[in-house]
C-alpha positions as CSV (number, residue, x, y, z in Angstrom):
1,X,-3.1,15.0,22.2
2,X,0.4,15.8,21.1
3,X,3.2,13.4,21.9
4,X,6.9,13.9,22.1
5,X,8.6,11.2,20.1
6,X,11.6,9.4,21.7
7,X,14.1,8.0,19.4
8,X,17.2,5.7,19.7
9,X,20.4,7.7,19.5
10,X,22.0,5.0,17.3
11,X,19.3,3.4,14.9
12,X,16.8,6.3,15.3
13,X,13.9,3.9,15.9
14,X,10.8,5.5,17.4
15,X,10.6,4.5,21.1
16,X,7.3,6.2,21.8
17,X,4.5,3.6,22.7
18,X,0.8,3.6,22.8
19,X,-1.0,6.2,24.7
20,X,-1.4,5.7,28.4
21,X,-5.1,5.0,29.3
22,X,-6.9,8.0,30.8
23,X,-7.6,6.1,34.0
24,X,-3.8,5.5,34.6
25,X,-2.5,8.8,33.4
26,X,-2.6,10.4,36.9
27,X,0.0,7.9,38.0
28,X,2.6,8.7,35.3
29,X,4.4,11.8,34.2
30,X,3.9,11.3,30.5
31,X,1.1,10.6,28.1
32,X,2.6,7.6,26.2
33,X,4.3,4.5,27.2
34,X,8.0,4.1,26.2
35,X,9.5,1.1,24.5
36,X,13.0,1.9,26.1
37,X,14.4,-0.8,28.3
38,X,15.5,0.5,31.6
39,X,18.8,-0.6,33.0
40,X,19.4,-0.5,36.7
41,X,22.1,-2.2,38.9
42,X,19.5,-4.2,40.9
43,X,15.7,-4.5,41.2
44,X,14.2,-1.5,42.8
45,X,17.2,0.7,42.1
46,X,17.1,4.0,40.1
47,X,17.7,3.5,36.4
48,X,21.3,4.4,35.3
49,X,20.9,3.8,31.4
50,X,18.5,2.7,28.7
51,X,18.5,0.2,26.0
52,X,16.9,0.2,22.6
53,X,14.7,-3.0,22.1
54,X,15.6,-2.9,18.4
55,X,19.4,-2.6,18.0
56,X,20.2,-3.3,21.7
57,X,22.3,0.0,21.9
58,X,22.7,1.3,25.5
59,X,23.1,4.9,26.6
60,X,23.4,6.6,30.0
61,X,20.6,8.4,31.6
62,X,20.8,12.0,31.7
63,X,19.9,13.4,35.1
């Protein structure tokens, strides 16, 4: 299955994780996990930004 690579806008690290197991794919929009860290103002809130786990760079979520 083809996967779309996600990359950090600063350090260009590959943020695409392992393939989501077949039995879980129906619950997720993508085919692979993401290594991006989600930034939200509080638990349960919508995400507002992402962070690279390697270089710690943060960028705003595009709607």
